[in-house]
C-alpha positions as CSV (number, residue, x, y, z in Angstrom):
1,X,-6.0,-41.6,0.9
2,X,-3.5,-38.9,-0.1
3,X,-1.4,-41.5,-2.5
4,X,-4.7,-41.5,-4.4
5,X,-4.4,-41.6,-8.5
6,X,-3.4,-37.6,-9.2
7,X,-6.3,-38.0,-12.3
8,X,-8.6,-38.2,-9.3
9,X,-8.0,-35.3,-7.5
10,X,-10.2,-32.0,-8.7
11,X,-7.4,-28.9,-8.1
12,X,-9.7,-25.8,-7.0
13,X,-9.2,-22.5,-8.0
14,X,-9.0,-19.4,-5.8
15,X,-8.7,-15.6,-5.3
16,X,-5.1,-14.9,-5.5
17,X,-5.1,-11.9,-3.5
18,X,-7.8,-9.6,-3.5
19,X,-7.5,-7.7,-7.1
20,X,-9.6,-10.5,-9.2
21,X,-6.6,-12.7,-10.1
22,X,-7.8,-16.4,-10.0
23,X,-5.1,-19.1,-9.7
24,X,-5.5,-23.3,-8.9
25,X,-5.0,-23.7,-5.4
26,X,-1.4,-25.3,-6.4
27,X,1.1,-23.8,-8.7
28,X,4.0,-24.9,-10.2
29,X,8.0,-23.5,-9.9
30,X,9.3,-24.1,-13.6
31,X,12.7,-23.1,-12.3
32,X,14.6,-26.5,-11.6
33,X,13.8,-27.6,-15.5
34,X,16.3,-25.7,-16.4
35,X,18.6,-26.3,-13.8
36,X,18.6,-25.0,-10.3
37,X,19.0,-28.2,-7.9
38,X,20.1,-30.1,-10.4
39,X,20.8,-30.7,-14.0
40,X,18.7,-29.1,-16.9
41,X,16.0,-31.6,-17.9
42,X,16.3,-32.6,-22.1
43,X,13.6,-29.8,-23.6
44,X,11.1,-32.3,-24.1
45,X,10.8,-34.0,-21.0
46,X,10.6,-30.4,-19.1
47,X,7.9,-29.8,-21.6
48,X,5.9,-33.5,-20.3
49,X,6.3,-32.4,-16.9
50,X,4.7,-28.7,-17.8
51,X,2.1,-30.5,-19.9
52,X,0.9,-33.1,-17.2
53,X,0.7,-30.2,-14.6
54,X,-2.0,-28.6,-16.8
55,X,-3.5,-32.0,-17.7
56,X,-3.8,-32.4,-13.8
57,X,-5.6,-29.2,-13.2
58,X,-2.6,-26.9,-12.2
59,X,-3.0,-23.6,-14.5
60,X,-0.2,-21.1,-12.3
61,X,3.2,-21.2,-13.6
62,X,6.0,-19.7,-12.5
63,X,9.3,-18.9,-14.1
64,X,11.5,-15.6,-14.0
65,X,13.6,-13.9,-16.9
66,X,17.1,-15.1,-14.8
67,X,16.1,-18.7,-14.4
68,X,18.1,-21.0,-16.7
69,X,21.1,-20.1,-18.9
70,X,20.3,-17.6,-21.4
71,X,16.5,-16.9,-20.3
72,X,16.5,-20.9,-21.2
73,X,13.4,-21.4,-18.6
74,X,10.9,-18.7,-20.4
75,X,11.9,-19.8,-23.7
76,X,11.0,-23.2,-22.4
77,X,7.6,-22.6,-21.0
78,X,6.8,-20.2,-24.4
79,X,3.6,-21.6,-26.2
80,X,3.1,-24.9,-24.2
81,X,-0.4,-24.7,-23.3
82,X,-3.5,-22.5,-23.9
83,X,-3.1,-19.2,-23.0
84,X,-6.6,-17.9,-21.7
85,X,-6.6,-21.0,-19.8
86,X,-2.9,-20.4,-17.3
87,X,-1.9,-17.7,-15.4
88,X,1.5,-17.1,-16.0
89,X,3.8,-15.3,-13.4
90,X,7.4,-13.9,-14.5
91,X,9.7,-11.9,-12.8
92,X,12.7,-9.5,-13.2
93,X,14.8,-7.7,-10.9
94,X,18.1,-9.3,-10.8
95,X,20.7,-8.6,-13.3
96,X,23.3,-11.3,-12.5
97,X,21.8,-14.5,-11.1
98,X,25.3,-15.9,-9.6
99,X,25.2,-16.8,-6.1
100,X,28.7,-14.6,-6.0
101,X,27.7,-11.8,-7.9
102,X,24.3,-10.7,-7.1
103,X,23.0,-7.7,-8.6
104,X,19.5,-6.2,-8.3
105,X,17.6,-3.4,-10.3
106,X,14.4,-1.8,-10.5
107,X,14.9,1.7,-12.3
108,X,12.0,2.5,-14.6
109,X,13.7,2.1,-17.6
110,X,15.0,-1.7,-16.3
111,X,11.5,-2.6,-15.7
112,X,10.2,-1.4,-18.7
113,X,12.7,-3.8,-20.9
114,X,12.8,-6.3,-18.6
115,X,9.3,-6.7,-19.4
116,X,9.2,-6.3,-23.0
117,X,11.9,-8.7,-23.1
118,X,9.8,-11.1,-21.4
119,X,6.9,-11.2,-24.0
120,X,8.8,-11.8,-26.8
121,X,10.9,-14.5,-25.1
122,X,7.3,-15.9,-23.5
123,X,5.7,-15.3,-26.9
124,X,2.9,-13.8,-25.1
125,X,0.6,-10.0,-25.2
126,X,0.4,-10.0,-21.3
127,X,2.1,-11.4,-18.5
128,X,-0.6,-12.2,-16.0
129,X,1.5,-11.5,-13.0
130,X,4.9,-9.8,-13.2
131,X,7.0,-10.0,-9.7
132,X,9.9,-7.4,-8.7
133,X,11.8,-10.7,-7.9
134,X,14.2,-8.4,-5.6
135,X,13.8,-5.0,-4.2
136,X,16.4,-2.5,-5.2
137,X,17.2,-0.9,-2.1
138,X,18.7,2.0,-3.9
139,X,15.7,3.0,-5.8
140,X,12.8,4.2,-4.1
141,X,9.6,1.2,-4.6
142,X,7.2,4.3,-5.7
143,X,9.4,5.0,-9.0
144,X,9.3,1.0,-9.6
145,X,6.1,0.8,-9.2
146,X,5.0,3.9,-11.5
147,X,6.7,1.8,-14.3
148,X,4.9,-1.1,-13.3
149,X,1.1,0.8,-13.1
150,X,1.9,1.9,-17.1
151,X,2.8,-1.7,-18.1
152,X,-1.0,-2.6,-16.3
153,X,-2.3,0.2,-17.9
154,X,-0.8,-0.9,-21.2
155,X,-2.2,-3.8,-20.9
156,X,1.1,-5.6,-20.6
157,X,1.0,-6.5,-17.0
158,X,-2.6,-7.7,-15.5
159,X,-1.4,-7.8,-11.6
160,X,1.8,-6.4,-9.9
161,X,3.5,-8.9,-7.2
162,X,6.5,-8.9,-5.1
163,X,8.9,-11.0,-4.0
164,X,11.2,-11.2,-0.7
165,X,9.8,-7.9,-0.1
166,X,9.6,-6.1,3.1
167,X,6.4,-5.1,5.0
168,X,7.5,-1.1,4.4
169,X,8.1,-1.4,1.0
170,X,4.9,-3.8,0.6
171,X,3.0,-1.1,2.5
172,X,4.8,2.1,0.0
173,X,4.7,-0.1,-3.0
174,X,0.8,-0.6,-2.5
175,X,0.0,2.8,-1.9
176,X,0.8,3.5,-5.7
177,X,-0.7,0.1,-7.1
178,X,-2.4,-2.6,-5.1
179,X,-0.2,-5.6,-5.1
180,X,-1.9,-8.8,-5.6
181,X,0.6,-11.1,-4.2
182,X,3.7,-11.4,-2.4
183,X,6.0,-14.6,-3.3
184,X,7.8,-15.2,-0.2
185,X,10.3,-18.9,0.9
186,X,7.5,-20.0,3.3
187,X,7.9,-23.9,4.6
188,X,7.7,-26.1,7.9
189,X,11.8,-25.0,8.6
190,X,11.3,-21.4,6.9
191,X,9.1,-19.5,9.0
192,X,10.6,-16.2,9.7
193,X,7.6,-14.0,8.0
194,X,5.1,-15.7,9.9
195,X,5.2,-12.6,12.7
196,X,5.4,-9.3,10.3
197,X,4.9,-10.6,6.7
198,X,2.2,-12.4,6.5
199,X,-0.2,-10.1,8.6
200,X,0.3,-7.4,6.8
201,X,-0.5,-9.4,3.3
202,X,-3.8,-10.0,4.9
203,X,-4.8,-7.0,6.1
204,X,-4.0,-5.4,2.8
205,X,-5.9,-8.6,0.8
206,X,-2.3,-9.6,-0.5
207,X,-1.6,-13.3,-1.8
208,X,0.9,-15.0,-0.9
209,X,2.6,-17.4,-2.9
210,X,5.3,-19.3,-0.9
211,X,8.1,-20.6,-2.7
212,X,10.4,-23.7,-1.7
213,X,7.4,-25.4,0.4
214,X,8.9,-28.2,1.1
215,X,12.1,-26.7,2.0
216,X,14.4,-26.8,-1.1
217,X,13.7,-30.3,-1.6
218,X,14.3,-31.5,2.4
219,X,10.9,-32.7,3.3
220,X,10.6,-34.6,-0.7
221,X,13.9,-36.1,1.3
222,X,17.0,-34.2,-0.4
223,X,19.7,-34.7,1.8
224,X,17.8,-37.7,3.5
225,X,16.6,-40.7,1.0
226,X,18.7,-39.3,-1.6
227,X,21.7,-37.4,-1.8
228,X,21.9,-34.1,-2.7
229,X,24.3,-32.9,-5.4
230,X,27.1,-30.4,-4.3
231,X,25.1,-28.3,-3.0
232,X,26.7,-24.7,-0.9
233,X,23.6,-24.6,1.3
234,X,24.3,-24.4,5.0
235,X,21.3,-26.5,5.7
236,X,22.7,-29.4,3.7
237,X,25.7,-29.1,4.7
238,X,27.6,-32.3,6.5
239,X,27.2,-30.6,10.2
240,X,23.7,-29.6,9.9
241,X,22.1,-32.2,7.7
242,X,22.7,-35.1,10.1
243,X,20.7,-32.6,13.2
244,X,18.2,-31.8,10.1
245,X,17.2,-35.7,9.7
246,X,15.7,-35.9,12.8
247,X,13.4,-33.1,12.3
248,X,12.5,-34.9,8.4
249,X,12.2,-38.1,10.8
250,X,9.2,-36.1,12.8
251,X,7.3,-35.2,9.9
252,X,7.8,-39.0,8.5
253,X,6.5,-40.5,11.6
254,X,3.3,-37.8,11.2
255,X,3.0,-39.0,7.8
256,X,2.4,-42.1,8.5
257,X,-0.5,-41.1,11.3
258,X,-2.3,-39.3,8.6
259,X,-1.5,-42.0,5.6
260,X,0.6,-40.1,3.7
261,X,4.4,-39.1,2.2
262,X,6.5,-37.3,4.3
263,X,6.4,-34.6,1.4
264,X,2.7,-34.7,1.1
265,X,1.8,-33.4,5.1
266,X,4.6,-30.8,4.5
267,X,2.9,-29.5,1.5
268,X,-0.6,-30.1,2.9
269,X,0.7,-27.8,5.9
270,X,1.6,-25.3,3.8
271,X,-1.8,-25.2,2.0
272,X,-3.9,-25.2,4.6
273,X,-2.2,-22.0,6.5
274,X,-4.8,-20.1,4.3
275,X,-6.9,-19.7,1.3
276,X,-5.0,-17.1,0.3
277,X,-2.2,-19.1,0.2
278,X,-1.0,-20.7,-3.4
279,X,2.8,-22.6,-3.0
280,X,4.2,-23.7,-6.3
281,X,6.4,-26.2,-5.8
282,X,8.8,-27.8,-8.1
283,X,10.2,-30.9,-9.4
284,X,11.8,-32.5,-12.6
285,X,9.9,-36.4,-11.9
286,X,6.1,-37.0,-12.8
287,X,6.0,-38.8,-9.8
288,X,6.8,-36.5,-7.3
289,X,4.4,-33.9,-9.5
290,X,1.3,-36.3,-9.0
291,X,2.7,-36.9,-4.9
292,X,2.2,-33.2,-5.0
293,X,-1.3,-32.5,-6.3
294,X,-2.1,-35.8,-3.5
295,X,-1.2,-33.2,-1.0
296,X,-4.8,-31.6,-1.6
297,X,-6.6,-34.6,-0.5
298,X,-4.4,-34.3,3.4
299,X,-6.8,-33.0,5.4
300,X,-6.1,-31.3,8.4
301,X,-7.4,-29.8,11.9
302,X,-6.1,-26.6,13.5
303,X,-4.8,-29.0,16.3
304,X,-3.0,-31.1,13.2
305,X,-1.6,-28.0,12.1
306,X,-0.6,-27.0,15.4
307,X,1.1,-30.8,16.4
308,X,3.1,-30.8,12.8
309,X,4.0,-26.7,13.4
310,X,5.8,-28.1,17.2
311,X,7.5,-31.2,15.4
312,X,9.5,-28.6,13.6
313,X,10.7,-25.9,16.5
314,X,12.4,-23.3,14.8
315,X,15.3,-23.1,17.1
316,X,16.1,-27.0,15.9
317,X,17.0,-26.1,12.8
318,X,20.5,-26.4,12.0
319,X,21.7,-23.6,9.3
320,X,20.7,-20.5,8.3
321,X,18.3,-20.5,5.0
322,X,20.7,-18.0,3.4
323,X,23.5,-19.4,1.4
324,X,25.5,-16.8,2.8
325,X,25.7,-12.9,4.3
326,X,25.9,-11.7,0.9
327,X,22.6,-13.2,-0.5
328,X,21.0,-12.8,3.2
329,X,21.0,-9.0,2.3
330,X,18.5,-9.5,-0.7
331,X,15.9,-10.7,1.3
332,X,12.1,-9.1,3.0
333,X,14.1,-8.1,6.3
334,X,16.7,-6.0,4.3
335,X,14.3,-4.8,1.5
336,X,13.6,-1.0,2.4
337,X,13.7,1.4,0.2
338,X,14.7,5.0,0.0
339,X,12.4,8.0,0.3
340,X,10.4,8.9,-2.7
341,X,12.2,12.5,-4.3
342,X,8.6,12.9,-6.4
343,X,6.7,13.0,-3.2
344,X,4.8,16.1,-1.7
345,X,6.4,19.2,0.5
346,X,6.1,18.5,4.1
347,X,4.0,21.7,4.5
348,X,1.1,22.0,1.9
349,X,-1.0,25.1,0.9
350,X,-4.8,25.7,1.4
351,X,-6.2,27.6,-1.1
352,X,-9.4,27.6,0.0
353,X,-9.3,31.2,2.5
354,X,-8.2,33.1,-1.1
355,X,-11.2,32.7,-2.2
356,X,-13.2,33.8,0.5
357,X,-13.9,31.6,3.6
358,X,-13.0,33.3,6.5
359,X,-12.7,36.5,4.9
360,X,-13.5,38.3,2.0
361,X,-12.0,37.0,-1.8
362,X,-8.6,38.2,-2.1
363,X,-8.3,40.3,-5.4
364,X,-7.2,37.6,-8.0
365,X,-3.6,38.9,-8.7
366,X,-3.3,39.1,-5.0
367,X,-4.0,35.4,-4.5
368,X,-1.6,34.7,-7.2
369,X,1.0,36.0,-5.9
370,X,0.2,34.5,-2.9
371,X,0.6,30.8,-4.3
372,X,3.3,32.0,-6.4
373,X,5.1,32.9,-3.6
374,X,4.6,29.7,-2.3
375,X,5.8,27.5,-4.6
376,X,9.2,30.0,-4.7
377,X,9.7,28.7,-1.1
378,X,9.5,25.9,-1.8
379,X,5.7,24.3,-1.3
380,X,4.5,22.2,-4.3
381,X,1.5,20.7,-2.5
382,X,-1.6,22.5,-3.3
383,X,-5.0,21.7,-1.9
384,X,-8.8,23.1,-3.4
385,X,-11.9,21.8,-3.9
386,X,-14.9,22.2,-5.8
387,X,-16.7,23.8,-3.7
388,X,-14.3,26.6,-2.3
389,X,-15.7,29.8,-3.8
390,X,-18.4,30.8,-5.3
391,X,-19.1,29.3,-8.8
392,X,-15.8,27.3,-8.4
393,X,-13.6,30.1,-8.1
394,X,-10.9,28.6,-6.0
395,X,-9.9,25.8,-9.0
396,X,-10.1,28.3,-11.4
397,X,-7.9,30.6,-9.4
398,X,-5.5,28.1,-8.8
399,X,-5.6,27.3,-12.9
400,X,-4.9,30.8,-13.7
401,X,-1.5,30.2,-11.2
402,X,-0.1,27.0,-12.5
403,X,-0.2,28.5,-15.9
404,X,2.4,30.3,-14.4
405,X,3.9,27.3,-12.8
406,X,5.7,24.1,-14.0
407,X,2.5,21.7,-13.8
408,X,5.0,18.6,-13.6
409,X,6.7,19.9,-10.1
410,X,3.4,20.5,-8.5
411,X,1.0,18.0,-6.7
412,X,-2.7,19.4,-6.9
413,X,-4.7,18.2,-4.6
414,X,-9.1,18.8,-5.1
415,X,-11.9,17.5,-3.7
416,X,-15.7,16.0,-4.6
417,X,-18.5,15.1,-3.5
418,X,-20.2,18.3,-1.5
419,X,-23.1,18.8,-3.7
420,X,-24.8,21.8,-1.8
421,X,-22.7,24.2,0.3
422,X,-24.9,26.5,2.5
423,X,-24.7,26.0,6.3
424,X,-28.0,25.3,6.3
425,X,-28.6,23.0,3.0
426,X,-25.3,20.6,3.0
427,X,-26.2,17.6,0.4
428,X,-23.4,14.8,-0.1
429,X,-23.1,12.5,-2.8
430,X,-21.2,10.0,-4.2
431,X,-22.6,7.8,-6.6
432,X,-20.5,6.7,-9.6
433,X,-21.8,9.0,-12.1
434,X,-21.6,12.0,-9.8
435,X,-17.5,11.3,-8.9
436,X,-16.9,10.9,-12.9
437,X,-19.0,14.0,-13.4
438,X,-17.2,15.9,-11.1
439,X,-13.8,14.4,-11.9
440,X,-14.3,15.8,-15.8
441,X,-15.4,19.3,-14.7
442,X,-12.8,19.7,-11.9
443,X,-10.4,18.5,-14.9
444,X,-11.5,21.1,-16.7
445,X,-11.8,24.2,-14.7
446,X,-8.0,23.3,-13.3
447,X,-7.3,23.1,-17.2
448,X,-4.8,19.7,-16.5
449,X,-4.6,16.5,-17.6
450,X,-4.7,14.7,-14.5
451,X,-5.2,15.4,-10.8
452,X,-2.7,14.2,-8.6
453,X,-4.9,13.7,-5.4
454,X,-8.6,13.1,-5.3
455,X,-10.5,13.4,-2.3
456,X,-14.1,12.4,-1.4
457,X,-14.8,15.5,0.5
458,X,-17.2,14.2,2.8
459,X,-18.4,10.8,2.5
460,X,-22.2,10.0,1.2
461,X,-23.3,7.8,3.9
462,X,-26.4,6.9,1.5
463,X,-23.7,5.1,-0.7
464,X,-21.7,1.6,-0.2
465,X,-17.5,3.2,-0.4
466,X,-16.6,0.2,-2.6
467,X,-19.1,1.8,-5.4
468,X,-17.7,5.4,-5.0
469,X,-14.2,3.4,-4.9
470,X,-14.8,2.0,-8.0
471,X,-15.2,4.8,-10.6
472,X,-12.4,6.4,-8.4
473,X,-10.2,3.5,-9.4
474,X,-11.3,3.3,-12.8
475,X,-10.3,7.2,-13.0
476,X,-6.9,6.1,-12.0
477,X,-7.1,3.4,-14.6
478,X,-7.8,6.2,-17.3
479,X,-5.0,8.3,-16.0
480,X,-7.2,11.4,-15.1
481,X,-6.1,10.9,-11.5
482,X,-3.2,10.0,-10.1
483,X,-3.6,9.0,-6.0
484,X,-7.2,8.6,-4.4
485,X,-7.6,10.2,-0.9
486,X,-10.6,10.6,1.7
487,X,-11.6,13.0,4.0
488,X,-13.5,12.9,7.2
489,X,-13.7,9.2,6.9
490,X,-14.8,6.9,9.6
491,X,-12.1,4.1,10.4
492,X,-14.5,1.5,8.9
493,X,-14.9,3.5,5.2
494,X,-11.2,4.0,5.3
495,X,-10.5,0.3,5.5
496,X,-13.4,-0.8,3.1
497,X,-12.2,1.9,0.6
498,X,-8.4,0.9,1.0
499,X,-9.4,-2.9,0.5
500,X,-10.7,-1.7,-3.5
501,X,-7.7,0.6,-4.2
502,X,-4.8,1.8,-1.7
503,X,-5.9,5.4,-0.3
504,X,-3.2,7.4,-0.1
505,X,-3.9,10.2,2.4
506,X,-6.4,11.0,4.6
507,X,-7.9,14.6,5.2
508,X,-8.9,15.8,8.8
509,X,-9.0,18.7,11.2
510,X,-5.9,17.8,13.6
511,X,-4.5,21.0,15.7
512,X,-3.6,21.4,19.4
513,X,-7.5,21.7,20.0
514,X,-8.7,19.4,17.9
515,X,-7.4,15.7,18.4
516,X,-10.3,13.5,18.5
517,X,-9.1,11.7,15.5
518,X,-6.1,10.3,17.6
519,X,-7.3,7.1,19.5
520,X,-8.6,5.6,16.1
521,X,-8.0,7.3,13.0
522,X,-4.2,7.8,12.9
523,X,-3.2,4.8,14.1
524,X,-5.8,2.8,11.3
525,X,-3.8,5.3,8.8
526,X,-0.3,4.3,10.4
527,X,-1.3,0.6,9.9
528,X,-2.5,0.8,6.5
529,X,0.5,3.2,5.4
530,X,-1.9,5.8,4.5
531,X,-0.7,9.8,4.8
532,X,-2.5,11.9,7.1
533,X,-3.1,15.5,5.6
534,X,-4.5,17.3,8.8
535,X,-6.5,20.8,7.5
536,X,-6.8,23.9,10.0
537,X,-3.5,23.0,11.9
538,X,-3.8,26.4,13.4
539,X,-7.0,25.8,14.8
540,X,-9.4,27.2,12.3
541,X,-6.6,30.6,13.2
542,X,-7.2,30.5,16.7
543,X,-3.3,29.6,17.6
544,X,-2.7,32.7,14.1
545,X,-4.1,35.2,16.7
546,X,-8.1,35.3,15.4
547,X,-10.3,36.2,18.0
548,X,-7.1,36.7,20.3
549,X,-5.2,39.7,18.7
550,X,-6.9,40.2,16.2
551,X,-11.2,40.6,15.5
552,X,-12.7,38.0,13.5
553,X,-14.7,39.8,10.9
554,X,-18.3,39.6,10.1
555,X,-18.0,37.9,6.9
556,X,-16.3,35.2,8.4
557,X,-17.7,32.0,9.0
558,X,-15.8,31.9,12.3
559,X,-18.2,34.3,13.7
560,X,-20.8,31.6,14.0
561,X,-17.8,28.9,15.5
562,X,-18.8,27.8,18.8
563,X,-15.2,28.3,19.5
564,X,-15.5,31.7,19.1
565,X,-18.6,32.6,20.2
566,X,-18.2,35.1,23.4
567,X,-18.9,33.0,26.4
568,X,-16.1,30.6,24.8
569,X,-13.5,32.8,23.1
570,X,-12.4,34.0,26.8
571,X,-12.4,30.6,28.5
572,X,-9.9,29.4,24.9
573,X,-8.1,32.6,25.4
574,X,-5.7,31.2,28.4
575,X,-5.0,28.0,26.3
576,X,-3.6,30.3,23.7
577,X,-1.8,32.5,26.2
578,X,-0.1,28.6,27.5
579,X,0.6,28.1,24.0
580,X,2.0,31.8,23.3
581,X,4.7,31.1,26.9
582,X,6.0,28.0,25.4
583,X,6.9,29.6,22.2
584,X,9.0,32.3,23.6
585,X,10.3,29.4,25.5
586,X,11.3,27.7,21.9
587,X,12.1,31.5,20.4
588,X,9.6,30.9,18.0
589,X,5.8,32.8,16.8
590,X,2.7,31.2,19.1
591,X,1.3,30.0,15.3
592,X,4.5,28.3,14.5
593,X,4.9,26.7,17.9
594,X,1.2,25.2,17.1
595,X,2.3,24.3,13.4
596,X,5.4,22.6,14.9
597,X,3.5,20.8,16.7
598,X,1.7,19.2,14.0
599,X,4.0,18.9,11.6
600,X,6.2,17.0,14.2
601,X,3.3,14.1,14.6
602,X,5.0,11.8,12.1
603,X,7.1,12.0,8.7
604,X,3.3,11.1,7.3
605,X,1.9,13.8,8.3
606,X,1.2,17.2,5.8
607,X,-0.3,19.9,7.2
608,X,-2.3,22.4,4.9
609,X,-2.7,25.5,6.5
610,X,-4.2,28.4,4.2
611,X,-3.5,31.9,4.5
612,X,-4.5,35.1,2.6
613,X,-1.1,37.6,3.9
614,X,2.3,36.6,2.2
615,X,4.0,37.5,5.8
616,X,2.0,34.8,7.8
617,X,3.0,32.5,5.0
618,X,6.4,32.7,5.5
619,X,6.1,32.6,9.1
620,X,4.6,29.2,8.7
621,X,7.1,28.1,6.4
622,X,9.4,29.2,9.5
623,X,7.8,26.2,11.5
624,X,9.6,23.7,10.0
625,X,13.0,24.9,11.8
626,X,11.6,24.8,15.1
627,X,13.2,21.3,16.8
628,X,10.9,19.8,19.2
629,X,12.1,16.7,21.1
630,X,9.4,14.2,22.5
631,X,9.4,15.9,25.7
632,X,8.8,18.7,24.4
633,X,5.6,17.7,22.5
634,X,4.3,16.3,25.2
635,X,4.5,19.7,27.2
636,X,2.5,21.4,24.4
637,X,0.4,18.5,24.2
638,X,-0.6,18.5,28.3
639,X,-0.4,22.7,27.6
640,X,-4.1,21.8,26.0
641,X,-5.8,19.5,27.7
642,X,-8.9,18.6,25.2
643,X,-11.2,19.4,28.5
644,X,-10.6,23.0,28.5
645,X,-11.2,23.7,25.1
646,X,-14.6,25.5,25.4
647,X,-17.2,24.9,22.6
648,X,-17.4,21.7,20.4
649,X,-15.4,21.5,16.8
650,X,-18.2,21.8,14.6
651,X,-20.7,24.6,13.8
652,X,-23.9,23.0,14.5
653,X,-25.3,19.4,14.9
654,X,-25.8,19.4,11.1
655,X,-22.5,20.0,10.6
656,X,-20.8,17.3,12.9
657,X,-23.0,14.7,11.1
658,X,-21.0,14.8,8.0
659,X,-17.6,14.3,10.4
660,X,-15.3,11.1,10.4
661,X,-17.5,9.7,13.4
662,X,-20.8,9.5,11.0
663,X,-19.2,8.2,8.1
664,X,-20.0,4.5,7.8
665,X,-22.0,3.9,4.4
666,X,-24.0,1.0,3.6
667,X,-23.0,-3.0,3.3
668,X,-22.2,-3.3,-0.6
669,X,-24.8,-5.7,-1.4
670,X,-27.7,-3.1,-2.4
671,X,-28.3,-1.3,-5.7
672,X,-27.7,2.6,-5.3
673,X,-30.0,4.5,-7.9
674,X,-27.5,7.2,-10.3
């Protein structure tokens, strides 16, 4: 059956990841053609193998800048096939390819120089899929990805991939720019990625490209039916290969049952792990290539796959998958990178109140002084929105302050999506043309060339989130927006948005007396690697003393908030008193303890308290010095049982319908007028 002539086999095309890259279901790994497990093939013979793969329907070819002596592999692959009909993957990142002296490099200038050199050697204008071959654990992945993202924007690279990357690195990289594929060793006798990496890739919509799907040739018979040229791999050493032969014999026996060869069954097992799996076996022999293609005809049920898996218990495999401890440290389990120094300050500043919300607007120069003071104290993350203040006053104010601050050291967040802001007539809009017009207007008012973090302020529940995100993604590609955020979005909306383009942050109300996001939204954000930006972390000023030690001004919107109404504020004062008492224990002020509780919910949490007073700003910054243990955090949480809070968090039912619990959008199968 599977040993039929390869000419009769149709190789289907599949989506690799969810970014639009289509490839043949079976790829071809070119490494061995220029020497790896064997001597290099003569050039014309190697070219014949590549061309034969293409004529049989393989369009996805994999190489790397270090394969072969003096980049021989890329030079071999150059201009052999019709460019518009193949998908070309190459890699950078290993600067010294000897087994004994592997050096990894991922600095931005190195990324660019490698890409330029590969383009020249390959004789092409763009690379379809450009992988980081191994992760440089000394360079924050955000910096490496930042340069790769620029190469995409310049058209030199179409899609970005990672090879042997850890889950944390994959998440962080994907938050900078979508990762299309992750390349990892995966075969019947190498399955360590199945518990962590594979589920993460599927969660994020990332394709999986198994290299060495035949176990470095073992299931093709190396070391069993044919001798191995001198090899230092542990699994092929004399003391291990005899034990491993028993594994080969089990698969050989099962292959007879399926009327195919042993390598075909082993490869079919990998191929059928999912539609998102595209293995790239390599070979120097035409007959082996045809045999690999024949694996596409082997049909396996779920029970068959299980039976084959159970025939190769991982504990039965003799020898490690790595050549040595030295090479093991470059694999996915050790591929975390340091934090990115260009990240935001742990404490942000919410600018809304400076132009009036809970109080009268500050005089312009006084407001600018508050912003500048925040910056001099180390706050670099400033939050505004197009609806804050009369006639966009907040963005215009921040623009004037920015003229007195270094733009490259500020992370500027603004928002769109609320087209009418009166309490009685709030309207939400998320159509693509509205997204673009809002962004252009904010850029003009802020007088900047780009917005660091652009949020959808509230979700338009009449527009599929995919359509809103599609336009935001275009703004990122155009360089007008660096990162995308959502505010008050439901879990379903967050997931769907994140599948279109990585969401960097979700902004939600979170404080000691507003914790409804903790069961659903916070776990989801952490699952997807999305940052959390709590607004009103002091409970709309309550833990700062509003309504308790100071009265609420009549002009303040808080005067209409349920929790500040006479029948509720007296009950809520008891909550304040409990936190006030605990603050004395921790030798800090009440607002500092309440803010410290939010700050210490995780490294991914960046609250944005606002204030109109410099003394309050300094007090908020002081919250960073309050140290709380797990027991302290629990004690503080238990001091504010949510059931004891009097009054709902929303002003009224009208406002409640714009919060995260009501923020699902329709399926993306309907046309939306713009």
